[in-house]
C-alpha positions in Angstrom: 0.0 -17.5 26.9 1.5 -20.2 24.9 -0.4 -21.3 21.7 -0.6 -24.7 21.0 -1.7 -25.3 17.1 -3.1 -28.2 16.1 -1.7 -28.7 12.4 -3.4 -32.1 11.8 -6.4 -32.1 13.9 -9.7 -31.9 11.6 -12.4 -29.7 13.0 -12.5 -28.5 17.0 -15.9 -26.3 14.4 -16.0 -30.4 13.5 -16.2 -32.6 10.7 -19.7 -31.8 10.5 -22.3 -33.2 8.5 -21.5 -34.9 5.3 -19.1 -37.2 7.8 -21.8 -37.1 10.3 -24.6 -37.7 8.6 -26.8 -36.0 11.1 -29.9 -34.3 9.8 -30.3 -30.3 9.7 -32.1 -29.8 13.5 -29.8 -30.2 16.5 -29.8 -34.0 17.7 -28.3 -36.0 20.2 -27.8 -39.6 19.9 -30.8 -40.6 20.8 -32.9 -39.4 18.6 -33.8 -36.6 20.8 -34.5 -33.0 19.3 -32.1 -30.4 21.5 -34.7 -29.2 23.5 -36.4 -32.9 24.4 -32.5 -34.3 25.7 -31.7 -31.5 27.6 -34.8 -31.3 28.9 -34.8 -34.7 30.3 -30.8 -34.1 31.0 -32.2 -32.0 33.7 -34.5 -33.8 35.6 -32.1 -36.3 35.5 -29.6 -34.3 37.2 -31.9 -32.9 39.7 -32.6 -36.2 40.8 -28.4 -36.8 40.9 -27.5 -33.9 42.4 -25.4 -32.6 39.5 -24.7 -29.8 37.3 -25.4 -30.6 34.0 -23.1 -29.8 31.3 -24.5 -29.2 27.4 -22.0 -28.6 24.8 -22.7 -27.7 20.9 -20.9 -29.6 18.5 -20.8 -29.3 14.6 -21.0 -32.9 13.5 -17.8 -35.2 15.3 -15.4 -32.9 16.8 -11.9 -32.9 18.9 -14.7 -32.6 22.1 -16.1 -36.0 21.1 -12.2 -37.7 20.9 -12.1 -36.5 24.2 -15.4 -38.0 25.0 -14.6 -41.0 23.8 -11.2 -41.6 25.7 -13.9 -40.4 29.1 -10.9 -36.9 29.6 -14.0 -34.5 29.6 -16.5 -36.5 30.9 -14.1 -37.8 33.8 -13.0 -34.1 34.3 -16.3 -32.6 34.5 -17.8 -35.6 37.0 -14.6 -34.2 39.6 -16.8 -31.1 39.8 -20.1 -32.7 40.4 -21.2 -32.3 36.6 -22.4 -34.2 33.0 -21.9 -33.4 30.3 -24.4 -34.1 27.1 -23.0 -33.4 23.6 -26.2 -32.0 21.0 -24.8 -31.7 17.5 -25.7 -28.8 14.8 -25.2 -28.6 11.6 -24.0 -24.4 11.9 -23.1 -22.0 14.0 -26.2 -19.7 13.9 -28.4 -23.0 15.4 -26.2 -22.9 18.3 -26.7 -19.9 19.8 -31.4 -20.1 19.5 -30.0 -22.8 21.7 -28.4 -20.8 24.4 -31.0 -18.2 23.9 -33.7 -21.7 25.4 -30.8 -22.3 28.2 -30.0 -25.8 26.0 -27.0 -25.0 25.7 -23.6 -24.0 27.5 -20.7 -24.0 25.1 -20.0 -24.7 21.6 -17.4 -23.4 19.3 -18.4 -21.0 16.1 -17.3 -19.1 13.9 -17.2 -15.2 13.3 -20.1 -14.8 11.5 -22.8 -16.4 14.6 -21.3 -14.7 16.9 -21.6 -11.3 15.8 -25.4 -12.3 14.9 -25.4 -13.4 18.2 -24.5 -10.5 19.8 -26.7 -7.9 17.2 -30.1 -10.8 18.2 -29.2 -9.2 22.2 -28.2 -13.2 23.0 -26.9 -14.2 26.7 -23.6 -15.6 25.7 -19.1 -14.9 26.2 -16.3 -15.3 24.2 -14.8 -17.3 26.7 -10.9 -17.7 24.1 -10.3 -17.8 20.1 -10.0 -21.1 18.8 -8.4 -20.1 15.1 -8.4 -17.5 12.5 -9.9 -18.7 10.3 -7.9 -18.0 7.7 -8.6 -20.9 6.0 -11.9 -21.9 7.1 -14.6 -21.0 4.4 -14.2 -20.2 0.8 -16.4 -19.2 -2.0 -16.5 -22.8 -4.7 -18.0 -22.4 -8.1 -18.0 -24.7 -11.0 -15.2 -25.6 -13.2 -15.9 -24.4 -16.6 -18.0 -21.8 -15.4 -15.8 -18.6 -16.3 -16.5 -17.2 -12.3 -13.0 -16.7 -12.2 -13.3 -14.1 -9.6 -15.2 -12.7 -6.5 -16.1 -9.6 -9.0 -17.6 -12.2 -11.2 -20.5 -13.1 -8.7 -22.8 -10.5 -10.1 -26.1 -11.3 -10.7 -25.1 -14.4 -9.8 -26.9 -17.1 -7.2 -25.0 -18.1 -4.1 -25.2 -20.5 -1.4 -24.7 -19.5 1.9 -26.2 -20.2 5.6 -27.6 -16.9 7.0 -25.7 -15.4 10.1 -22.7 -18.2 9.7 -18.8 -17.6 9.1 -19.2 -18.2 5.5 -22.4 -15.7 5.3 -19.9 -12.8 6.2 -17.2 -13.7 4.2 -19.5 -13.3 1.6 -20.6 -9.5 2.2 -16.3 -8.9 3.4 -15.2 -10.7 -0.1 -18.3 -8.3 -2.2 -17.2 -5.4 -1.0 -13.3 -5.7 -1.1 -13.7 -6.5 -4.8 -16.0 -3.4 -5.3 -19.7 -5.4 -5.2 -21.8 -4.2 -3.4 -23.9 -7.5 -1.2 -27.0 -6.8 -3.2 -25.0 -7.3 -6.2 -24.9 -10.8 -5.8 -28.1 -13.1 -5.2 -28.0 -14.4 -1.6 -29.7 -18.0 -1.6 -29.4 -18.9 2.2 -29.0 -22.8 2.6 -27.7 -24.8 5.8 -24.7 -27.6 4.2 -26.4 -30.5 4.0 -29.1 -28.3 1.4 -27.1 -26.6 -0.1 -24.8 -29.4 -1.4 -27.1 -30.6 -3.5 -28.3 -27.6 -4.7 -24.7 -27.1 -5.5 -24.1 -30.5 -7.5 -27.4 -30.1 -9.0 -26.5 -26.8 -10.5 -29.4 -24.5 -8.7 -27.2 -22.1 -7.7 -23.8 -20.7 -9.2 -21.6 -20.7 -6.4 -21.1 -22.2 -3.2 -19.3 -20.5 0.2 -18.9 -23.0 2.8 -16.2 -24.2 5.1 -14.3 -27.6 5.9 -14.7 -30.1 5.6 -17.5 -29.4 2.6 -14.9 -27.6 0.6 -12.0 -29.7 0.3 -15.0 -32.7 -0.8 -16.9 -30.7 -2.9 -13.3 -29.6 -4.6 -12.2 -33.2 -4.8 -15.0 -33.3 -7.0 -14.5 -31.1 -9.8 -15.3 -27.9 -7.7 -12.6 -24.7 -7.6 -12.1 -22.2 -4.9 -12.7 -18.6 -6.5 -11.5 -17.2 -3.0 -10.9 -18.0 0.7 -9.5 -15.8 3.9 -5.9 -16.2 2.8 -6.7 -14.6 -1.1 -8.1 -12.1 0.0 -6.3 -11.3 3.8 -9.3 -11.9 5.7 -9.9 -13.7 9.0 -12.6 -15.0 10.0 -11.8 -16.2 13.8 -13.3 -19.0 15.3 -14.9 -18.2 19.1 -15.4 -20.6 22.1 -18.7 -19.9 23.7 -20.4 -20.1 26.6 -24.0 -19.0 27.6 -23.4 -15.2 30.2 -26.0 -17.3 32.6 -24.2 -20.4 33.1 -20.5 -18.8 33.0 -21.6 -16.8 35.8 -22.7 -18.9 38.2 -19.9 -22.0 36.8 -16.8 -20.1 36.5 -14.8 -23.6 37.7 -17.3 -25.4 34.6 -15.9 -22.9 32.1 -12.3 -23.2 32.7 -12.7 -27.0 33.1 -14.1 -27.0 29.2 -11.0 -24.3 28.1 -8.6 -26.7 30.0 -9.9 -29.9 28.5 -10.2 -28.9 24.9 -6.9 -27.3 24.9 -5.9 -30.7 26.5 -7.3 -32.3 23.4 -6.2 -30.5 21.2 -2.3 -30.6 22.3 -3.4 -34.5 22.8 -4.4 -34.5 18.7 -1.5 -32.5 17.7 1.0 -34.8 19.2 -0.7 -38.6 18.2 -1.9 -37.1 14.2 -1.9 -40.6 13.4 -4.3 -41.7 16.1 -6.6 -38.8 15.4 -7.0 -39.9 11.7 -7.5 -43.2 12.8 -10.4 -42.8 14.7 -12.0 -40.4 12.4 -11.5 -42.5 9.7 -13.2 -45.1 11.2 -15.3 -43.6 13.5 -16.7 -42.5 10.1 -16.1 -44.4 7.8 -14.7 -42.2 5.2 -11.6 -42.9 3.0 -8.6 -42.2 4.6 -6.9 -39.9 2.1 -9.7 -37.3 2.5 -9.2 -37.5 6.4 -5.7 -36.7 5.7 -6.1 -33.9 3.5 -8.5 -32.6 6.1 -6.5 -32.5 8.7 -3.4 -30.7 6.8 -5.1 -28.1 6.3 -6.1 -27.5 10.3 -4.4 -25.5 12.8 -6.7 -24.4 16.4 -5.5 -22.9 19.4 -6.9 -21.5 23.0 -5.9 -18.6 23.6 -7.6 -14.9 24.7 -9.2 -12.4 22.6 -6.7 -10.1 21.4 -6.8 -6.5 20.4 -6.6 -7.5 16.6 -9.6 -10.1 16.9 -11.8 -7.9 18.5 -10.8 -4.9 15.9 -11.5 -7.0 13.1 -15.0 -8.5 14.1 -15.6 -4.7 14.8 -14.8 -4.6 11.2 -16.9 -7.6 10.0 -20.1 -6.0 12.7 -20.0 -1.8 11.3 -19.7 -3.6 7.3 -22.4 -6.1 8.4 -24.8 -3.3 9.8 -23.6 -1.2 7.1 -25.3 -3.6 4.1 -27.8 -4.6 6.3 -26.3 -8.3 7.4 -27.7 -7.3 11.0 -30.5 -5.1 12.3 -28.3 -2.8 14.2 -25.0 -1.9 15.1 -23.3 -3.8 17.9 -20.1 -3.0 20.5 -18.6 -6.2 20.1 -15.9 -6.1 23.0 -19.1 -6.7 25.1 -19.3 -10.3 24.6 -15.6 -11.0 24.9 -14.7 -12.2 28.4 -11.1 -13.4 28.9 -10.5 -14.4 32.6 -11.2 -17.8 31.9 -8.8 -18.3 29.6 -6.4 -16.5 31.4 -7.7 -18.4 34.8 -7.1 -21.7 33.1 -3.5 -21.4 32.0 -1.7 -18.9 34.9 1.3 -19.3 34.8 2.1 -21.3 31.5 
């Protein structure tokens, strides 16, 4: 299995809401809610005799770039399917949509997949797309006197519940000798946490890119990330379980198209940066900085990733982050990615 690294393309997991300007509710370009759009698409699909494939993104993503080029649409159309995109503020809402049968594919971090499995959501991890060591960061205010995770005892930390950053805070606290209960977690989605952090209503903010770069450019200080603490927070491509059973060929197409746009973006960094800069009307230097921090691939969920995920799930259960103990290997399904890249 070849490993296709994306060193210069931002956010398969999203340029997210700060750049996308989306609300905290899942929505699409028509202004409909995710449920309304999915229902309307289902009616339209029945009339046309096609399968509607609902894909979740977090703001603008490489999948959106593929859509802009028409590649992913053409690939699914050739298989008799039509695709619809829905934007989400973070990973956890993807699983609400999957549970309702209104989402078929998404790209999310490790925290949401653990919470989703603990919540008995029917989904499968179909590939790893990043080790996530540079993804999650704990930010503090410059001059706050907070130098490391141990200094967060008794402090207020904003974080999206069930997100990869949520899991990271738990793991970082335990590693540095704290109990998660020693930190006051303020559960806020990124678009809510950002103003709370800026106004100093919270002492720290645990979050992912691009929020990390945006905040540090405005003076915030990162005291811990996966690289500093040697804590990987992998990201995954996921599929709704029933959909994958009924349409395995479409799962393979999804992975191939994801791989295709990752490869293209890696080979065309300037064009990729130009697309995001023009599309979102943001500073080119900021886009380039975000691009330089990204590294993605499409590969099977290895035993090492399963082991790391199990350790995280066990810790979350022991510390009250999830309500029941789970076996993370039960949601891993590598056959699609192996079939997609057989012989490569």
